[in-house]
C-alpha positions as CSV (number, residue, x, y, z in Angstrom):
1,E,52.4,3.9,23.7
2,Y,52.6,5.4,20.2
3,T,51.8,2.0,18.7
4,T,48.7,1.7,21.0
5,T,47.5,5.2,20.0
6,A,47.9,4.5,16.3
7,L,46.2,1.1,16.7
8,D,43.3,2.8,18.6
9,R,42.9,5.4,15.8
10,V,42.9,2.6,13.2
11,E,40.3,0.7,15.2
12,R,38.1,3.8,15.7
13,A,38.3,4.6,12.0
14,R,37.2,1.0,11.2
15,E,34.3,1.3,13.6
16,V,33.2,4.6,12.0
17,R,33.3,3.0,8.5
18,E,31.3,0.0,9.7
19,R,28.7,2.3,11.3
20,E,28.4,4.3,8.2
21,R,28.1,1.2,6.0
22,R,25.3,-0.1,8.3
23,F,23.5,3.3,8.1
24,R,23.7,3.3,4.3
25,L,22.4,-0.3,4.1
26,I,19.3,0.8,6.0
27,A,18.9,4.3,4.5
28,D,19.2,3.1,0.9
29,R,16.6,0.4,1.4
30,I,13.7,2.3,3.0
31,D,10.9,4.1,1.2
32,Q,11.2,7.4,3.1
33,V,13.5,10.2,2.2
34,I,16.2,10.7,4.9
35,Y,18.3,13.8,4.8
36,L,20.8,15.8,6.8
37,A,21.3,19.5,6.1
38,T,22.7,22.6,7.6
39,P,20.2,24.5,9.7
40,D,19.9,27.2,7.1
41,F,19.6,24.6,4.3
42,S,22.6,26.1,2.5
43,E,24.0,22.6,2.2
44,V,22.6,19.1,2.1
45,A,25.2,16.7,3.5
46,Y,23.2,13.6,2.8
47,V,20.0,12.4,1.2
48,N,19.1,8.8,0.3
49,S,17.9,7.5,-3.0
50,A,14.2,7.6,-2.0
51,Y,14.3,11.3,-3.0
52,E,14.6,10.2,-6.6
53,E,11.7,7.9,-6.3
54,I,9.3,10.5,-4.8
55,W,10.5,13.7,-6.6
56,G,11.6,12.0,-9.9
57,R,14.7,14.1,-9.8
58,P,18.3,13.2,-9.2
59,V,19.8,13.4,-5.7
60,E,22.7,15.3,-7.2
61,E,20.3,18.2,-8.1
62,L,19.4,18.5,-4.4
63,L,23.0,18.3,-3.3
64,A,24.0,21.1,-5.7
65,D,21.0,23.3,-4.7
66,P,19.6,22.4,-1.3
67,Q,16.3,24.2,-1.9
68,A,15.8,22.5,-5.3
69,F,13.1,20.3,-3.7
70,L,10.8,23.4,-3.7
71,E,10.8,23.3,-7.5
72,G,9.2,19.9,-7.3
73,V,6.4,21.0,-5.0
74,D,3.1,21.1,-6.9
75,P,2.4,24.6,-8.1
76,R,-0.9,24.6,-6.1
77,D,1.1,24.2,-2.8
78,R,4.4,25.9,-3.7
79,E,3.8,29.3,-2.3
80,A,2.4,28.0,1.0
81,V,5.2,25.5,1.4
82,R,7.8,28.2,0.6
83,A,6.3,30.6,3.2
84,D,6.2,27.8,5.8
85,F,9.8,26.8,5.0
86,E,10.9,30.5,5.2
87,A,9.1,30.9,8.6
88,M,10.9,27.7,9.8
89,L,14.3,29.0,8.7
90,A,13.6,32.4,10.5
91,E,12.7,30.6,13.7
92,I,15.9,28.5,13.6
93,D,18.0,31.6,12.7
94,A,16.5,33.5,15.6
95,G,17.5,30.7,17.9
96,E,13.9,29.8,18.7
97,P,13.3,26.5,16.8
98,A,10.4,24.2,17.5
99,D,11.3,20.6,18.5
100,K,10.1,19.5,15.1
101,Y,8.5,20.8,12.0
102,E,5.8,19.0,9.9
103,F,4.6,19.9,6.4
104,E,2.2,18.1,4.1
105,Y,2.1,19.0,0.4
106,R,2.0,17.5,-3.1
107,V,5.0,16.9,-5.2
108,R,4.6,17.0,-9.0
109,R,7.2,14.8,-10.6
110,P,8.6,15.7,-14.1
111,D,6.6,12.8,-15.6
112,G,3.4,14.6,-14.3
113,D,2.7,12.1,-11.5
114,V,1.6,13.8,-8.3
115,R,2.5,12.4,-4.9
116,S,1.3,13.6,-1.5
117,V,4.1,13.7,1.1
118,R,4.5,14.4,4.8
119,A,7.8,16.0,5.7
120,T,9.0,16.0,9.3
121,G,12.2,17.8,10.3
122,Y,14.2,18.1,13.5
123,P,16.7,20.9,14.3
124,V,19.6,19.2,16.1
125,A,21.7,21.1,18.7
126,D,25.3,20.3,19.7
127,D,26.4,22.1,22.9
128,G,23.2,24.2,22.8
129,E,23.6,25.5,19.3
130,I,21.6,24.2,16.3
131,D,24.2,22.9,13.9
132,R,22.2,20.3,11.8
133,F,18.8,19.6,10.6
134,V,17.6,16.0,10.0
135,G,14.4,14.9,8.5
136,I,12.3,12.3,6.8
137,V,9.8,12.7,4.0
138,E,7.1,10.0,3.6
139,D,5.0,9.3,0.6
140,V,1.4,9.4,1.9
141,T,-0.3,9.3,-1.4
142,D,-2.0,5.9,-0.9
143,R,-3.1,6.9,2.6
144,R,-4.7,10.1,1.3
145,E,-6.5,8.3,-1.4
146,L,-7.8,5.8,1.1
147,E,-9.0,8.6,3.3
148,R,-10.8,10.3,0.3
149,T,-12.4,7.0,-0.6
150,Y,-13.6,6.4,3.0
151,R,-14.9,10.0,3.2
152,S,-16.8,9.6,-0.1
153,V,-18.4,6.3,1.0
154,F,-19.2,7.7,4.4
155,E,-20.9,10.8,3.0
156,N,-22.7,9.1,0.1
157,V,-24.1,6.0,1.7
158,S,-27.9,6.1,2.0
159,D,-27.9,5.1,5.7
160,G,-27.2,7.5,8.5
161,L,-23.8,6.8,10.0
162,V,-22.4,7.7,13.4
163,V,-18.8,7.2,14.7
164,H,-18.3,6.9,18.4
165,D,-15.1,7.1,20.4
166,P,-14.8,3.5,21.8
167,E,-13.5,4.7,25.2
168,T,-15.7,7.7,25.9
169,G,-18.7,6.9,23.8
170,E,-18.6,10.5,22.5
171,I,-19.8,11.0,18.9
172,T,-16.8,11.9,16.8
173,D,-18.4,12.0,13.3
174,V,-21.7,11.8,11.6
175,N,-22.6,11.8,7.9
176,D,-25.1,14.2,6.3
177,R,-27.8,11.4,6.0
178,F,-27.7,10.9,9.8
179,C,-28.2,14.7,10.3
180,E,-31.2,14.6,7.9
181,M,-32.8,11.8,9.9
């Protein structure tokens, strides 16, 4: 029986290593930042290399100081993000967390490049108590630029434009030229 128990432990350890290897293969090859932190963000247990691509800062900096990401937030957004982040931490600390938290803000990399990101985080409970926080951060810079281009064309075209909901037929948007007509 001792041999069976020891073999079971060895097999479970091998399975855990294999699952971790698979996770890292995925996490290190996607464009989104994936992270795992304590609910109070006093420790970041894991963050993939996409953090370095978006923030332009080393992962080790975030592991050493879990709130270092705030220093990379563009100064125009930093106070609002800090306030929203503190409000989120207060909700979690009070035991009243939302199912998920979403933030959109700009990141200013050390090289001066500015990226727009959408961060989504999830408090995770084990036995009813929040003990982890997992999240993803997606670079939405290209999407935001496309939206700005669309909006500019939509507003500056010489024709009146109307957008309808295809299911209800309800008008969802019009440009200024349409209103003038």
